[in-house]
N, C-alpha and C positions, 0 to 999 in steps of 0.2 A: 627714651625707649629702651627696654631690656635687650640683652645680647641675644636671647632666644627669639624674641620678637623680630629683632632685625634680620637674623638669619632666615626666618620664615617669609618676610617681606622681600628679602633679596632673592630667595628661590622663586616666589611667585612671580616677582617682576621678570627673572630671566625667563621663565617658561613662556609668559605672555608675550615677550619681545621675540622669542624664538617662533612661536606660533604666527606672529604677525609678518615674519619674513617668508613664511611657507610659499606663496605664490612666486617669490623671487629666487627661490633656491632649488636645487635638486635634493634628492634624499641624501642626508648626511650620515656618516658612520658615527656610533656611539664613541665619545672622546672623554668618558668619565662617569662618574656618579651621576651627573645630570647632563648627559649628553642628549641626543635627539634622533630617533629614528621612526619614520613614518611608514606604515604598512597598510595598503588599501586606503589611503588618504584619511586615516583615522586620527583625530586631534588627540586621541587618548594613548596612541602608541609612542610615548616619550619615555625618556630615561635609558638605562643600560639594557642591552638585549641580552638574553640567555636562552640558550637551547636546553631543554630539559629531557634527560633520558627517558625512554619509554620501551615498553615490550608489547608486541601485538601477535595474536595468533587468531583461529578461526574455530568457531563453535557452532553447534546447531543450536537453534532457538527451542528452548523447552516450552511446551504448553502453550502455543499460540491460541489466543482467543480469537474465534472467528465469528461470534454471534453478530448478527446484523451488520455485516461488513459494508464498507463504503460501494464495493461493487461485487456482484455475483461472479464467479470465474468458472469457466468450463473449458477443457482441453488439454493438451499436452504438446511438448516438443523435445527434440533431442538436442541438448547443448554439450558440445564437445568438452567443455571445461567443467560444468556442473551436473552432468548427466541428465536425467529425464524426470521433471515434475509432472504430476498428473493431478488435475483439479476437477472437481464436481462440486454441484451445490444443491441444496434442498431449501425449499421455501414454502410457506403457506400461501394461500390464495384467499382473497375474500370476494363477496358479492358486490358488484357494482350498483345494484339495487335489490334490496330484500323483497321477499314474496313475489317472485316472478310469475307471471301468467302467461303460459305458453299458447293458450288456445286449444280448440278441439283438433285431435288427431295431429298433434305436432310432431313434425319429422325433422331431424338434424341433417342439413345438407354438407355443410363443412365446418371445420374448427380450425382455427390458426391461432397459435402462440406467438406473439409478437414482443420481441426483446430489443429494446433499443441499446445500442452499443454505447459503452463509455470508454472503451479502449481495446486494444489488441496487441498482441505480442508474438513474434515469430513469424513464419512464412504464410501470409494470409492469401497467397495464390495457391497453396496446396488444398487438395480435397480434405474435407473435414466431416468426420462422422459423429453425429450426436444422437442421443437417446433421451426420451422423457418416459418416465413411469410415475404413477401414482406411489406415494409412500405408504409402505405397508404398517407403518407405526406413526403414531402422533408426533408432532414436532413440538412438544410442550416442556422439554427440559428448560431449567433456568439458565443454562449456560452451555455452550458449545465451543468445541477446540477444532484445530485442524485435523486431529486424528479421530473425531466422533464418528460413530458409525453411520452410514447410510443404510436404509433397508427399502430396496425398490420392491414395489408390488406389481401389479399388471402394467404391461407396457402401453404407451400412448403413441410412441413415434419411434422410429429408428431409420434414419435416413442419412445419405452421404451428399453434401453439396459443397460448392465453393462460394463460401461467404463473400460479399462485396461490402465491406464496412464503410465504404465512401459514398455508396448510391442509395438514395432513397427507395424504400421497398414498397412497390405497389401490389395489393392483394386484394381479393374479391371484395368489393364494395367499400374498401377503406384504405387510405394511405396512412401510414404510420407517422408521419409528420417529421421523421428525421431517419437517418440510416438506422436499420434494425434488422435483426435476424427473424425471419417469419418461417415458423415450423408448423406443417400441416399435422394436426393430431387426429387419431382415430375418431371418426365420427360416431361409429356404432357404440364405443364405450361411453362417449359423452352423451349420447342419446339416453343410455341406461343410467348414467351416474347423475346426470343434471335434469334433463328434461322429464323422463319417467319418475325419477325420484321426486321431483318437485311436485308433481301430481299425486303421486302416492302417499308421500310424507311431506307434506308442506312445513311441518314444524322444523325439520332440518335447514329450511330457508327463511326462516322467520327472524333471523338475526345472523350477524356474522360470527358470533360466539358459537351458535348452534351450527352454523355451516362449517367452520373450522373444525368442531369436534367431529362432525361427520366426514368431511372430506379428506381432512389429516394434511395434505399438501402433495407437492410435486417434487421429483428428482431429477435433475438435468445432469447427464454424464457424457463423457466422450470415450475415446479408446486410446490405447497406447501407441497407435499408429498415426495419430494426427501429428501435425507439425505446427500448431499455432495455439495460443490461448486466447479466449474472447471474454471481454469484461461487460457486465450489463448493470444499468442502474435501476435498481427495483423501485426506486422512489419517482421514476419519471412516469408521468400521466399516461404515456403512450404504452407503458408495460401492461399488457392485457392478453386475456384469452378471449377470442371473438367466436361466438357460437351462432352460425347462420342456420335459420331454420324456417320452415314453411308450416302452415296450418290450413284448415279448411277455409277460414275466412280469407287468407292470402291467396290460396288457390282459385278461390270463386270470384275474387275481385278482377273484374275485367276492364275497369275503368282506366282511362289513360293515365290518371294521376295516382293510381294504386300502386303500393309497393310490392315487389316480387320476392321479398324475403323479410323476415324478422331477424333482430339482432339482440342477442343477450351477451353480456360481458362479465367475466371474472377480472379482478384486478390484482396485480402485484403491489405490494406496498412496502416502505421502509419500516413501517411500524409493526409489521407482524414478525413471527419467528423465521429467520432465515440463517444459514451458515454455509461455509466453505469447507469442503472435505479436501484435504491435501496429502498427497504421498509422493515419496522420491525414490526413484531407482539411481542410485549412485555407483552402480558397478562400473561405469566407464568414466567417472569423474576423475579429475586431475588433483584432487587433494583427498585426504582421509581424516576425519575427525579424530581417529583414534592415534595418529601419528603427528602431533602439533608440538612444536618445542615451545613449551611455555616458560622455560628457564631464560633462554637467550633471545626468543622471539623468532618470528618466521620472516623471510624475505618477501613472501607473498600471502596476502590474506584475501578472504572472499566475502562478499555481501550477496545475498539472495532472498528476494521477497518471499512471502507465503511461509516464512519460517525456514527457509531452506539453509541459510547460513548468515552468520553474524561476524563482526571483527570485534574482539575483545582487546582492550588495551589497559596495561598496567603503568601508572605515572610514577615509576620508581624515582626519578630525578627530584620530585617535590619533597622527598622525605628529608633531604639536607636542607632545605628551606623553611621547614616548620619554625624553628626558633632563631632564624636568621635576622629577623628585624626588616626584611625587605618588604616594601610596599608594592604589590603588583598594580601597575597601572592599566595593562592590556595584556591579554593572553589569546594566542591564536594557534589552533590545531590544523595543520595542512596535511590532506592525505591524497596524495597522487594516484591516478589511475593508471594502470599498465596500458601503455601506449598500443593501439591497434586491438585491444581487447574487446572494445564497444563497437566494432564497425558493423558486425551483424546483429547483435543484440544489445540494444541500448541500456545505458546505466540508468539507475533511478534518477529522477530530476534533483531530488535532495534526500539527505540522510538526517536522522535524528540521533542525539547522544542520550543514552540511558545512564544513570548512575547505578551501579550494581552493588548492592549491600546484601550478601547471603543470597536468599532466593528473591529478594526484593528489588525490582527495576523501575525507576522512576525517571521521568524527564529532568534534565538537569536546570538549574534555575534560569540560566541565560534564555532558555526557549520555552520556558512556562508561558510568557506573554507573546510568543510568535515573533521574537527577535530576529532580524535577517541573519543569514549564515546557513552553512550546511548545504549550500546549492553547488551544483556541478558546472563548472565553466571549461569549455574546451576550445581548441584552435587547432587549425592545420588539417590536412588531409586525413591523417591518422587518429584525429580527435585527441590529441594529447590534452590532459587537463588535470584538474584536481578538485576536491572538495575542501573548502574553508569553513572554519568554525571560529567564531568569537566565543571564547569559554573563560572570560575574565571573572565573572561572578562565582563560577564554579571553582575556579582555582583558588579565589580568595576565601571561599567557604572552607575548602579542603585545608588550606594553611591556617586558618583561624580556628576551626572547630574540628577537623577531620582527625582520624587516626589512620595508620598505615593501611588498615583493613578496607578503607573507604576508597583507596586511590585506584579504583578499578572502574572503567566505563566501557560501554558498549556501543557500537555503531549499528544502526538498523535502518531499513528503508523506511521512508515514510509511507502510511497506508500498507502496512506489511501484510495484513490479513487479505488483501485483494489485489496486490501488485506483483506480477511475475518478474519485474525487472531485477538484473543483477550487475555485479561489478566485480572487476578484479584489481585490487589494490597493491601499491607498494607497500610492504610491510616495515617494521621498524628495523629489520636486518637486511633490507635492501642495500647493495653495495654502492649504488650511485646516488639514488634520491629517496632515501627513506621517509616514511611519514614523520613528522616533526611537531613538537609543542614548543612554541617560542613565547617568552615572557619579556615585556618591557617593564622595568622596575627601578624604583628609587629606594635608597637606604637613608633614612634621616641621621643626621648627626647626633 
């Protein structure tokens, strides 16, 4: 056997023997080029451990795409750290059944817009003002961003209520099937726009394409005095506008089995055009995008959904390793959350990492197939915890193919277009527990 093969055989045998002893030993410190360190019980975290220098700061996310988001969001709340985000949404609606027949002398009695909750954020016990308008313009753009313009037309609803997102909502003649916000819409307007229009111009109701062109869509907004945000799933089958009406046939039916109302429905759908409109008032925020130390890094960085804030990282320490010959076996990024910062407003359940290359932002390779990692774990009364990311493949790619311009990453909340959640993070310049990138590596002889 050649000398090089014997060395490779000895190295493999040593590693396997050490792995076999794992259940019998506590974590060992690295004791050389082929020591052993285990993190999160990963069998890949072997070799010498090296902390890699990095810099971090906070930026605003540019041009957040909000077309057909996971959730439609409406509301506002005042955050003492981040300021006040404000969200509204626009959506097309479709016919539950084409070519409706409302009968003779049809009269709309009541109309309810039912929006099943998919989440909420902030003080849900506070009074909440919400408004619904018909859109004055078609929602037919091929793409929408958080800054895209809403153009409200005539109003359908302006009400203040105390939503109870945990209790099923019972309304006239129908139960939503799950917790939902139920808004009473203007019956006279819906009489004119739906019942009278279907009778006078049935072509507008002959297909959903024709109806969308005619009706355009709805805009749902709140006010800056609200103290919560609510999320709604437009793909939920219970997301409907229910129009209750009577006609001569219903009114004249005196039999015991006769119905006392007719029901026609418009449906929300995940397949139609919809988008979230998001703005921010940061006049009282604790940080300033224009005053970030991108040279030395910041002691605190920030993450906020809906494009409010992202944390940028420069992996400066990797530059020295590009031609070192090191083989990276495991790489982990640990991002602590500022203790106590998430007691009132919860942190995102998980974050994603984007590779930044100029104006292009893409998921790093470790997360393209849904690898575990990036989840928040917390303990104790003050919810002390951190986000942990396995970034082994990304680091390997940077060392093998990257140039120094590609050593920049961005931390963003998952489902950023529809999640208001935010987090205060330990930056790279934190004096006690900075965010860290740790590598476990071997260096072949």
